[in-house]
N, C-alpha and C positions, 0 to 999 in steps of 0.2 A: 504494500500500500504506500503510495507516494506521500511525502510530507508537504509542507507549505511551499517549498521551493519549486514545486511543479508548475506554479503560476508565474515564475520569473522568466526573463528572457536571457539572462547571463549564461553563457555556456558553462562557466565554472559552477554556478549555483545549480544548474540542471544536472551536472555530474553527480550531485549529492541528493537529487530529488527522490531517489529510491532507497536511500539509507534508512535503516531502522531508527536513526536519531531523529527526534522531533524538531528538526531545524526550522527556524524562522528567519526571514530576511531581516536586516537591520531596519528598525522603524518603531513607531509608537506602540504597535501591538506587543513587540518583544519587551519594551521597557515597561509597559503596563503590566504584563504578566509577571515580570520580575518583582515589581512593587507589590502586587497583590499576593504572590506566593512567598514573598520575602526570601527570594533566592538570588544567588549571584548570576550574572550573565556570563556564559562561556562563549566568547566571541572568537570564532576560528576564521582566519583570513588567509586567502591565497589567490591564485589566478589559474586560468585553465591550462596554461602551458608549463606549469610548475611541476617538475618531476617528483619532488618529495611530497608535494601536496597529494599527488596521485597515490604515492606509497602509503601515506597515512590514511587516506580514504579506504584503500583496500584492506590495510592491516587492522584498523581500529573502527572507523566509522561504519563499516559494513558488518561488523561483528555484533550480533544481537545482544550478547552479554555485556559488551562495552557500552553499547547504546543504552542499555537499561541503567547502567551507572550514571551516564550523562543525563538521561531524561528524568531520573528520580531526584537528582540533587541540584540541577541547574536549569536555567532557561538558555537553550542552545541557539546561537545565532551564527549563521554562515554569511560571510562578506566577500564579495569580489573586490579586491583592492583596486582594480582598474576602474570599476564603476564608482567606488566610494573611497577616493583618496583621502578624504577628510577623516573618516573613521580609521583608516589604515595608518595615517600619519600620527594620530593621537596614540593609537595602540603601540605602534613601533617605538615611538619616543619613550613611552612608559616602560616597555619591556627592556629597552636599552638602559634606561635609568635603573631599573630594578635588578637586572641580571648582567648587564654589560654585553649582551649578545642579542642580535636580531637576525631576521631572515624570514623566509616563508617555507612552509606554512607558519603562520603566526597565531599562537593560541594565547589569549589573554582573558583573565578573569576580572570582572568589574562588579562593583556594587550596582544596585538598581538605579543609583544616581550617576552612573557612567564613570565612576572613579576606578581606574585600574589598581589592583592590589597584588597581582601575581601573573606571571606569564612565561612563555618560552616559545621555542620554535617546534621542530619535529621531536616527537616522543615515540619510541617504539612500543609495541604491544607487551614486550617483556624487557627487563633490564638488559642493556646492550651498550658496549663501548663507553661505559661510565654514565650513561643516561638512565634516569629512572623510567619505569614503565608508565605508559599513559594511565592505566587503571590506578597505579600508586599515586600519581599526581592528582587524579580526581579525588581519591580518598583523602589525601592530605589537605587539599583545598576545602573540601566539604567539612572536614573536621575543624579547620581554622575558622570557617564561617560559623559553625555552631559554638565553638568554645573560645575563640579569640577575637570575637567581633569588636571588642573595645580597641584592641590594637589596630585592627583594620581601619576603624573609624578615625583613630588618632592620626594615622599617616595620610589620610585623605586630603586635608587642606594643603599640606606640603607638596603632595604630588600635583594637585591642581595648580598650585602656584608655579611650580617649575614648568609645567606644560604650557603655561601662558607667557613664558619668558619673551618669546618673539613678539607677541602682541603688545607687551609693555615696553619694548625697545624704543628709545627716544634718542635722537641725535642731539648732542650739545649745540647750543645756539651758535657757537663760534666754529663749528666743524666746517672744514673746507674740503672740496674735492681736489685732491692733489694729483695732477697727471703723472708725477714721478712714481706713483705706486705701480703704474703699468710696466715700467722697466724693472722695478723691484719684483713684481710678480713673475716676470720671465726668468729672472735670476733665481728666484725661489723654486720655480719649476725645474730648473737645471739641477738643483741640488737633489731632487728626488727622481730625476730621469734615469732610466735604465739604458746606458749607452750600448750594451750588448744586444738587447732584445727589443728596444723601444718601449714606449709606455712609461708608466711611473709606478715605482714600488715593485713588490714581488707578487707571487701567486696568492690567490687567483687574480687574474687581470681582466678588468672591464674596459671596453673601448672608451677612452676619455674624450667623448665627442665634443662637449662644450669647450674643453680645454684646447682641443685642436682648432676649433673655430676662432677662439681668441688668439692662438699662436699665429694662425694665418693672417688675421687682421694686423698683428704686429709686424709680421714678415712683409706685408704689403706697404707698410710705412717706410719712409726713409729715416731710419733711426739706428742708434748703436745696438739695439737688441734685435734688429730685424734678422740678421744672419743666424743668431742663436735660436730664435723662434722657428725659423724655417728648417733648420737642421733637426730640431727635436720633432717637429710635426712630420717632416719627410721620413725620418727613420722609423717613427711609430707607424705611420700609414703603410710604408713598404713592408714592415715586419708583419703587420696584421694581414695585409693582402696576400702575402705568400704563405701564411700559416693556415692551420686547420679551422681557425675561427671564421675564416672566409670560406664559403662553399665553393670549392674549385670546379665543381660540376655545374651547379645551377645558379651561382651568384648569390649575393646576400650574406649578411653577417649573423653569427650566433650571438647570444647575449653576453657571454664571457668565456674566457679560457680558464681551465682549472690549473694551468701551469704558467710559468713565467715567460715562455717563448711563443705563446699563442698557438700551440700545436693542437691540444685536445680541448674542444669546446664543451660547454654545456649547451646542448644542441638547439634549444628553443630559439626561434627567430622572431624578434619583436619589430613591429612597424616603426616604433620610435627610434630604435637604434639605426635601422637602415635608412630612414629619412635623414637623420642627422649626419650619418657617415657619408651618404651620397653627397651632401653639401660639403663636408670636409674634404672629400676627394675632388670635388669640383673646384673648391677654393685652392687646393693644392695645385691643380692643373693651371688655374688662372695666374698663380704666382710664379710657378716654376716652368710651365710648359711641358712637364713630364707626361708623355703619352700614356704611361701605365696609370697615372692618376685619373686621367679622363676615362680610360677603359673601365676601371673599377667603378667609377661613378655611374657610367652608362649601364654596366652589368647589374649593379645594385638596383637602379631604377627599373631595369627590365624585369628583375626578380619581383619587385613590388607590383609592377603592372600585371605580371603574369599570375602571381600566386596570392597576392594580398589585395585584390581589387574586386569589388562586387559589380554585378551587371548594371546597377544604377549609377555607378561612378564613385561611390564611397570606398574608402580603404578599410580593410579588415585588420584585426588587432594583432594576431600572432599565429605562428605555427608551433605545435607542441615539440618538446624534446623527445617524446616517446612515440613509437609505433609498435603495434602488437604488444604493448605493455613493456617494451624494452627500450631503454634510452639509447638513442643514436642508431638504432638498427637500420633505419632507412638510409643513413648516410655513409656507413662504413663498408669497406671492401676487403676481401681476401685476395691473395695473388691469383688463385684459381678463378675467382669471379672476374677479375680484370682480364685475364687471358681469354676466358670464354667470351667475354663481351667484345674484346678489341681485336682478337686474331693477330694479324701481322703488325698492327700498331701497338701491341701490348708492351713490347720491350721499351720503346721510346716513352710510352706513358708511365710505366713503372719507374723508370729512371727520373722522369720529370716530377712525378707526384709523390715520390718518396716512400712507396709501399715496400714492405719487407715480408719475409716468410713468418717472422715472429709477430709482426704487427706492432702498433703503437697505442692502441686504444685500451688503456687500463682504467678501471673505475673501481673505487672503493677497495683497492688492493687485489681485485680479481685480475688474473693474467689476461693479456690481450687476445690470446688464443687465435692469432693470425689475423685479427681485425685491424684494419688501417683507416685512420682518419687521413684523408688526402691533403697534402701540402703542395706547394709549388716552388720548391727550393732546389730542385735538380736542374740539369740542363734542359732548357725549354726547346721544344720542337719549333719548326717554323710556324708561321701564323696559320696556314691552311691546315697543317696536321694537328696543331693544337686545337683548333676549332672542331675538327672532325672527331678528335678524341672526346672532347667535352660533349658534343652532340650525341655521340654514340652512348656514352655513359649516362647521359640524362635520359635518353630513350629507354635504356635498360632499367634505370632507377624508377622511371615512371610506372613500370610494371610491378613495383613493390607496393606493399600496403603503406599508404602515406601517413605522415604524422597527423594528429588531430589538428583541426583548424578552429580558432576562435574567431567567429565571423561577426561579432558585434563591431559596430563602427563607433569610435570615440571621437568626439568633436576635437579634443586637443590633438590627438595623434593625426587626425585628418589635416589639421592645420599645419603640422610639421611636414607632412607629405606634400601638401599643396605648395609650400615654400620650396621644397627640394625640386619638384617637377617644374615649377615656374622659373626658378633661378637657372636651372640647367637648360631648360628649353630656350630661354633667352640667350644665355651665354654660348650655347652650342649651336644656335640657330636651328633648333629642331622643333618644328611646329607640332609634331606628334606628342612631344612631352608637354608642351603648353596646353594642348587640347585635353590631355589627361587631367591637368591641374584645373582647367575650366570646368570639366564635368564634375570633379570632386567639389569645387566651390559652389557650383549650382546645387549639388546634393546638400551641402552643408546649409546653404541659405534657404532651401525649401524644406527638406526633410528633417533637419536637425533643429528647426525652430518650431515651437508649438503654435497653436492657434492664437495665443496671446503675443506671438512674435518673439518670445524669449528663447534664447539658446538652451538646448538640452545637452546633457552629457553623453548619452548613449542611444544608439539606434540599432534595432534588430527586428527582422521580420515585419518591416513596415511600421514599426512603433518606436517613437522617440520618447525617452523617459529620463527622469532624474534631473535635478537642478544642475545647470552647468556651473563649473568652478572658474576661478580666476584663470587657471591655465588653459581652459577651453577657450575663453575669450581672447587671451593673450596670444596663444599659438595661432588661432584663427586670424587675429589681427595681422600678425606677421605674414601669414600666407596670403591674405587678401592684398596686402601692400605689394608683396612680391609679384602677384598676378597682375596687379594694375601696371607695375613697371614693365612687365613682360608683354602686355597687350595694349596698353593705353586705353583700355575700355573703362570709361568712367563709372560703370556700375560697380566695379570692384573697389574703386576709391570710395564711393559713397557707402558701400557695405563696410569697408574698413573704418570709416569715420563713425558710423553708427555703433560698431563694436567697441571702438575706443570710448565713445561717450557712455556706453554701458559700463565699461570698466571704471570710469571716474564716478559714475552715479552709484554703483552697487558695491564696489570693492575698495575704493580709496579710503584711507584713514586721514580725515582732515585734521585730526588732533596731533598725531605723532608722525605722520607721513608714511609713505609706503602703501602696501595693499594687503588686505586680508585675503585668504585663500577661498573663503566662502562669501556669498553675497550677504548684504545687510538683512535680507528677509529669509535666509536659509534656516532650516530647522535648527533648534537650539541644541548644541553639543556641550560637553563639559567646559570647553574654552573655544574661543574664536581665534584661530592661529594665523600667523603669517609664515608661509613657507619661503625659506631663504636660500637653501643650498641647491646648487646647479648640477646635481648628479641623481640619476643617470641622464636626465634631461635638464634643460634650463628650468629653474623655478618659474612659476607663473609670474612672480614679481619681477624677475630679471627680464623675462620675455616681454612683459608689459612695458618695462622701461625702454627696451630696444624699439618696440613697435611705436610707442608714443613719441620717441625722439624722431623717428622717421616721418611720422605723420606731422609733427610740428614743423619739419623742414618743408613739407608739401603745402602746409596751410598757413604758416606764420602764426599759429595760435600758441600763445605763451603757456596756456593752462596745461597743454599736453607735455611740454618740456618740464614745467614745474613739478608735475606729478612724477615724472621719470627721475628727476633730480632728488625728489623726496625719498625714493627708495634707495638711491645710491648713497645718500647722506647717512641713512641708518647703518649701512655696512662700511662706511668710509674707514674706520679704524682697523678693519679686518681684512680688507681687500688684498693688500700687498703681502700679508703674512700667510694667507690661506687661499692661494690662487686656484687650486683644484676645486675647492668647495664653492667658490664664487666666480667661476670663469666667465659665465655669461653676463654677470653684473660688470665684470671687468671689460667685456666686449662693449657693453653700454657706455661705460666710462670712456673707453677709447673713442667711441663715436661722438660722445659729448665734448671731450677735451681736444680731440685732434682736429686738423683742418677739415672743414665741411664745405660741401658744394651742393647747390641745387641746380640741376640742368633741366631746362625747358626747351623742347624742340617744337618749332612752329613750321607749318607748311602742310602739303598734302601727305597723308599717312604713308603712302608708298615712297614718297621722296625723302622722308626722314630716316629711312632704314639704315642708310650708310652712316649717318651721324649717330644713331642709336648703337650701331655696332662698335663704334669707337668707345663709347662709355662702357660697353659690356665686354670689351676685349681683355680686360684684366680686372683683378679684384680691386675695387676702389672703396675702402671703408669711408663712411661718412658722406657718400654721394647718393643723392636720390635723383630719380629721373621721371619726368613727365612729358607727355607728348599729345599730339592731336587725336581726337577732337578737343579734349580738355574741358568738356562741359562741366562746369561747376567746380573745377579743380583750381584753387587759388593761385598756385604757381604758374598756371597757364593764362591768367588774366592779363590782357593787353599784349600778349605775345603775338607778333605778326611776322610773316615771312619777310625775307629780304626783297629788295626791289626786283621786279620781274617775277615775283612769286617763288623765288628760289628758297629752299628750306633754310631755316635759321636755328642756331643753337645759342641759347642764352645761358651763360654760366654765372651763377649768383651765389652770394653768401648772405644768409638771413635776408633774402629778397632784394639785396642790393646787387645789381647785375652789371656786368661788363658789356661793352659793345658786342652785339651779336655777331657770330661768324657763320660762314656757310660751308667752308671746306673741312673735310675730316682732319687734315693735318693741323689746321688752326685750332680746332676743338681739342685735339690731342695735346697741343702745346698749352692751351689754357688750363687743362686739367692737371698738367704737370707742374704748374707754378703755384 
């Protein structure tokens, strides 16, 4: 008999709909039941492509005896962290505070008033590797609730106070945004950089997407840290692209590598990683001209378009790590499988892709048993043979049982993908990529908005639901602006401006500055937080700052820039010292503090293409671009072609413009000064 999750749309929640656990989704019904029964909330959080979430579901939540322990002592709540980042963020910070460790699955026990008092991550069904069993944890927490309630109550105010730290953060009146912290941040990154393998720190290694975008922005500037920034970003992206974290057969990146040299991934593929990394490789190509950077960008976008895109144009969330219940089974190869698939091409492929008889895919101490994660560190065949090998292996792999697909569409992650496709389409002069971005934006503006016009977080099976968060609005704002600059279609400018106004109205903190992660009319949680850290994606606050700065340059509206500066001022003392944590805010500061240009192109839309190509031919941090027809776009007001109707480029700074020019070389010179 199905539990209450059967009525949900989240693939993760539906994976638990047939559990004997009496799961409820997060909401007023669960909170009411906890109050009436005087029981703790057992809030279990995960996501559909999480391997250990699947393991705990099979081992414990499907066991009727364990379910009886849970049902008799707790009000059990299952949360999809991707749909409810607010609940997840509160629970994760609390568990980190209480235990020093976090991750998913995340299991946290809360009072009926939502105060966390105990938690952890994965628990086995019996004691294992120093971990207590899940039944033992349940028994201990239930005993504490019965017999140590006073102690639980006493620690509640302190926990709530600590969880509200970011909301109470206030910048001193005399704090200034010091551009010098940008160079300091690059130097600090160099201290933690892994010169042998790329990336920062040791295993496990996550793609440092926002850090790479910041480094490329610094590399594009003419400054003393440009070469250092480019070297770190190049080495990291080359190492990832040649490793097993990158799918050498089908393109796209896994969520992280379990080792220091990017060889063995945790195989789930997330839309957000791939959208951000496609941009990082695009920016690397624009700065360095390295053809491999462009190739990986285009292959990653091709993967997204092929495997993470719905028929209506929206982007899907993730591919699972598991297939047939086994992590990585879809992706790994034995030598015999490679030889059977490739025939005469096998020897060249095996040398190139690093496969061995022993294999390299070890997990949890289990021998590889001949299974290989393919890398691309051997002698590369010529282009034609390389593509034939990849096409053949992809065709064979398509015959395997594929990983599970999380097909919900999230507004925030769709915004990231729109940005990637729009930026790449414009820079690479690929209309097909722009068209994909247009369809996704049309989907977002129609299907992801309710009848009241408000943005929603999640869409599945024709149904949009859940309040949108700051990151949904902010990532979509960036995507809409990138799409406007790629197409000059004013509808995307106007959609961006509406989204920005929603950010200021519903999320801005007029008292302390910055932005709350939930809207002012969101359901009441224990605290209203501000998310600040830019890992694994940009925080909604940092993304809002970047988008608002770009919109301020297109509109001349000071309110947008003031709101962006308000966020940066909150973090000003921390930016240089903790660059990985705040890389996207550093990107906003680079945009704010560095040379800025507004470029307006006037003339027939077909005639301005050559001038637009000059702006797009390299990475130009701090440059925004507008073009015809310019309906309602302030930067385009009063912009006229040159004499005889020839196209004109106006290069401005804070709407003060130089004499317009019409030749590409003249525009290139103006942008270089």
